[in-house]
N, C-alpha and C positions, 0 to 999 in steps of 0.2 A: 294668906292669899296675896298680900302685897309683896312679900319676898319672892313668892313663886312667880308672880307676874313680872316683877323686875328682872329676875334671873332669866326669864324667857324673852325679855325685850318687848313686853306688851304694856301699853298704857292702860291702866285699870282705874276706874273711878266708881266708888260705891256711895250711894245715897241711902240713908236709912231714915224711915219715918219715926214717929213717936212710940210705936208699938213694936215690941220684940216678939219673936216666936214664942208660943205658949209653953213649949217644952223642948227637951233635947232631941226628940225624934224629928220634929220639923226643922229645928236649927241645923241638925246634921244633914238633912235632906237638902236644905237650901245651900249649905256650904259645899256639899258634894257636887251639886249642880253647877255652881260657879267654878269650882276647881276643874271639873270635867270640861267646861266650856273654855276656860283659859288654856287647858292642855291641848285642846283641838285647834286653837288659833295659831296663825303663823307669826313668826317674829316680826315686830313692827306694827302689829294689829292694835286696835283699840277696842276696849269693852267698857261700856257703861252699864252699871247695874243699879237698880233701885228696889227697895223692899219697904212696902208701906201697906196700911190697912185700906180695904175696899169693901164696903157693905158688910162688915162683920167678919170678913175673911182677910187673908194676907196675900199680897201679890208681889212676885219677883218679876221685874222686867229686865231683859237683856237686850242691849242695843249695840250693834256694830256690823261691820261688813263681814260676810261669810260666817255668821254665828250659827253653829250647828243646832239642829233640832234636839232638844234635851230628851233624855230617856226618863220619863216620869211614870210612876205607878199610881200615885194617889192624888194627883193634881190635874186641873184642867189647863191645857196648853193651847194658846192661840198664837198664830204667827202672821206677820204682815211684812211685805217687802215695800220699802220706800226708796225707789231708785236703787242705789247700791247698798243701802242699809237694811239690815234685817232687824225687825222688832219682834221679840218673843215675850209674851205675857204668860206667866205661870201662876195660877190662882190656887192657893192652898186653903182648903176648908178647915177652919179652926176646930169645928166640932169633930172632925175625923182624926185629930191629933190629941 
């Protein structure tokens, strides 16, 4: 993902908590979500992503201007607009993976 974002001229920052995805399905889904988001951003954009535990589940946050709504099938998605910044919170239920 770092090479992909650099090649596209996007500033990408990833913060990861102490807990990893419980298996390859969730890990793949998180990675695909981040890559799709990076692919949709314009050159010069900035994306900050965080992946951390929340009440027994795992949450991916995506923060940046013009961050597109992710296509999710098994996760709860909430969005908030803070001025020009989009905040997207994607919560993965650990028991579903």
